[in-house]
C-alpha positions in Angstrom: -11.3 16.0 11.6 -15.2 14.7 11.5 -15.7 11.4 13.7 -18.4 10.1 11.0 -15.3 10.3 8.6 -12.8 8.7 10.5 -15.0 6.1 11.1 -15.5 5.2 7.3 -11.4 5.6 7.1 -11.3 2.8 9.7 -13.5 0.7 7.7 -11.4 1.4 4.2 -8.1 0.8 6.5 -9.6 -2.4 7.7 -10.8 -3.7 4.3 -7.3 -2.9 2.6 -5.9 -5.4 4.8 -8.6 -8.4 3.8 -7.0 -8.8 0.7 -3.9 -10.3 2.1 -3.3 -13.6 0.3 -3.8 -16.8 2.4 -1.8 -18.9 -0.3 -0.2 -21.7 1.4 3.3 -21.0 2.8 5.4 -22.2 5.3 5.6 -19.3 8.2 8.8 -17.9 8.5 10.4 -15.3 11.3 12.0 -12.6 9.4 14.6 -10.4 11.3 13.7 -6.9 11.1 17.2 -5.7 9.9 18.7 -2.2 8.0 17.9 -2.7 4.6 19.8 -1.8 1.4 18.1 1.1 -0.6 16.6 0.2 -3.9 17.0 2.4 -7.0 13.3 1.8 -8.9 14.2 4.4 -11.5 16.2 2.0 -13.1 14.7 0.4 -16.3 15.3 -3.2 -14.8 15.8 -4.6 -11.1 16.7 -8.4 -10.0 14.4 -9.4 -7.2 14.6 -12.8 -5.7 16.5 -14.1 -8.8 14.1 -12.4 -11.5 14.8 -9.6 -13.7 11.6 -7.5 -13.7 11.3 -4.2 -15.7 10.0 -0.8 -13.8 7.5 1.9 -15.2 5.8 5.0 -14.0 2.2 4.9 -13.7 0.0 7.6 -12.7 -3.4 6.9 -10.3 -5.9 8.5 -8.8 -6.9 11.0 -12.1 -3.3 12.0 -12.0 -3.4 13.1 -8.5 -0.2 11.0 -8.0 2.6 8.7 -10.2 5.3 6.2 -9.0 7.3 3.6 -10.0 6.3 -0.4 -10.1 7.0 -3.6 -12.0 5.4 -3.7 -15.4 4.5 -7.1 -14.3 1.8 -5.4 -12.0 -1.5 -5.2 -13.3 -4.8 -3.5 -12.1 -7.0 -5.9 -10.4 -10.0 -7.0 -12.5 -13.1 -5.8 -10.8 -14.4 -9.5 -10.4 -11.2 -10.4 -8.9 -11.3 -7.5 -6.3 -15.0 -8.4 -5.6 -13.5 -11.8 -4.5 -10.3 -10.9 -2.7 -12.0 -7.6 -1.1 -15.7 -8.7 -0.6 -16.5 -5.3 1.3 -17.9 -2.4 -1.0 -15.2 -0.2 1.0 -12.3 -2.2 -1.1 -9.7 0.2 -2.4 -10.3 2.2 -5.4 -7.2 0.9 -7.1 -5.5 -2.3 -6.7 -2.3 -3.7 -8.5 -1.2 -7.2 -8.2 1.0 -9.5 -9.7 0.2 -12.9 -11.5 -0.1 -14.8 -8.2 -2.0 -12.0 -6.4 0.9 -12.4 -3.4 2.1 -9.0 -4.1 -0.5 -6.3 -3.8 0.0 -2.4 -3.8 -3.7 -0.7 -3.2 -4.7 2.8 -3.3 -7.7 4.2 -1.2 -8.4 8.2 -1.2 -11.0 8.2 1.7 -13.7 10.8 2.7 -11.8 12.0 5.7 -10.9 15.3 5.8 -7.3 15.6 6.6 -5.2 18.6 6.2 -1.3 18.1 6.2 -0.7 19.7 9.2 -3.2 17.4 11.1 -0.9 13.9 9.7 0.7 13.3 12.7 -2.4 12.9 15.1 -3.9 10.9 12.0 -1.0 8.4 11.8 -1.0 7.7 15.8 -4.8 7.6 15.6 -4.7 4.9 12.9 -1.8 3.0 14.3 -3.7 2.8 17.6 -6.7 1.5 16.2 -5.1 -1.3 14.1 -3.0 -2.4 17.0 -6.1 -2.8 19.3 -8.4 -4.4 16.7 -6.4 -6.1 14.2 -4.8 -9.6 14.9 -1.3 -8.4 14.6 1.2 -10.6 14.9 4.4 -8.4 14.9 4.5 -4.5 14.8 7.5 -3.8 13.2 7.3 0.3 13.6 6.1 3.4 12.5 7.7 6.8 11.3 7.2 9.9 9.5 9.2 10.8 6.0 8.8 13.5 3.6 8.0 12.4 0.1 8.5 14.8 -2.8 8.5 17.5 -0.3 5.4 16.5 1.3 5.0 15.0 4.8 3.7 11.4 4.9 3.5 8.9 7.9 4.1 5.0 7.3 3.6 2.2 9.5 4.7 -1.8 9.3 3.3 -4.8 10.5 2.7 -8.8 9.8 -0.7 -10.2 10.2 -1.6 -14.0 10.3 -3.9 -15.3 7.5 -5.0 -18.9 7.4 -2.2 -20.5 6.0 0.5 -18.0 6.2 1.9 -14.4 7.7 1.6 -11.5 5.6 3.8 -8.4 5.6 2.1 -5.0 5.1 3.7 -1.5 4.7 1.0 1.4 4.8 1.1 4.9 4.0 -0.7 8.0 5.2 -1.1 11.3 3.4 -3.0 14.2 2.8 -4.2 14.7 -1.1 -6.6 17.4 -1.8 -7.2 17.6 1.9 -8.6 14.0 2.0 -6.7 11.1 3.6 -4.8 8.6 1.5 -4.0 5.4 2.4 -1.5 3.3 0.1 -1.0 -0.5 1.5 1.3 -3.0 -0.1 1.3 -6.3 1.2 3.2 -9.6 0.3 3.4 -13.2 2.1 6.2 -12.9 4.9 8.5 -15.2 3.5 8.6 -12.3 0.2 9.4 -9.8 3.0 13.4 -9.7 2.5 13.4 -9.1 -1.1 10.4 -7.1 -1.5 10.0 -4.9 1.7 13.1 -2.5 0.0 11.5 -2.3 -3.1 8.3 -1.4 -1.8 9.7 1.4 0.5 11.2 2.5 -2.9 8.3 2.4 -4.6 6.6 4.7 -2.3 9.5 6.9 -1.7 9.5 7.2 -5.8 6.0 9.1 -5.3 5.5 12.4 -7.1 2.1 14.5 -6.4 0.0 16.2 -9.1 1.0 13.9 -12.0 -1.4 14.5 -14.0 0.8 15.6 -17.1 2.2 11.7 -17.0 -0.8 10.3 -18.6 -1.5 6.6 -18.5 -5.2 6.3 -19.8 -5.3 2.4 -18.8 -4.7 3.4 -15.2 -7.2 5.9 -14.8 -10.5 4.2 -14.4 -10.1 2.3 -10.9 -11.0 -1.2 -10.7 -14.7 -0.6 -10.2 -17.1 -1.3 -7.3 
């Protein structure tokens, strides 16, 4: 992996955390428990007392599809520029109406073969733990999703008025490093962590035949 490209990925990774919402919320410590598997392939799920419809969407010009709430929408360019001020903002950012639930996709320029994923994940996790104001590191793991090796890590970072839970997935797509980040307020973690995990596990690669034109263009820069 080229060091220049790794540096660009680190910048992209850092700015994918910029968008963590700073809405006022009472800080809560959430126990890290084994959470029940969620089936996001159902038409509706009840989350935090609300019935939410789910749909399949494709992103990154059909490079992958996954299940997400229909209440999520692509963040508008002007919103993205405010929430992620850097020009290195993620290419696709889905958000809910409150902007406290976010799912961001960034296909970086870093060359990455699937065989290098474990080393890449370790390097990214070490970088985050040494450069980011991590409040709690919840762990890291590897997982096979749709017959492809992926890596993931979870952590909580402080913001101005609250703490924010982050779930980050690493994968190799077309021999480039893909970063997918889900974040929410820490107080939303008990309900949304298992949903976010299930959304990422629903990923299907090379999903160009599942076309959703409204989701192909990204948010703009």
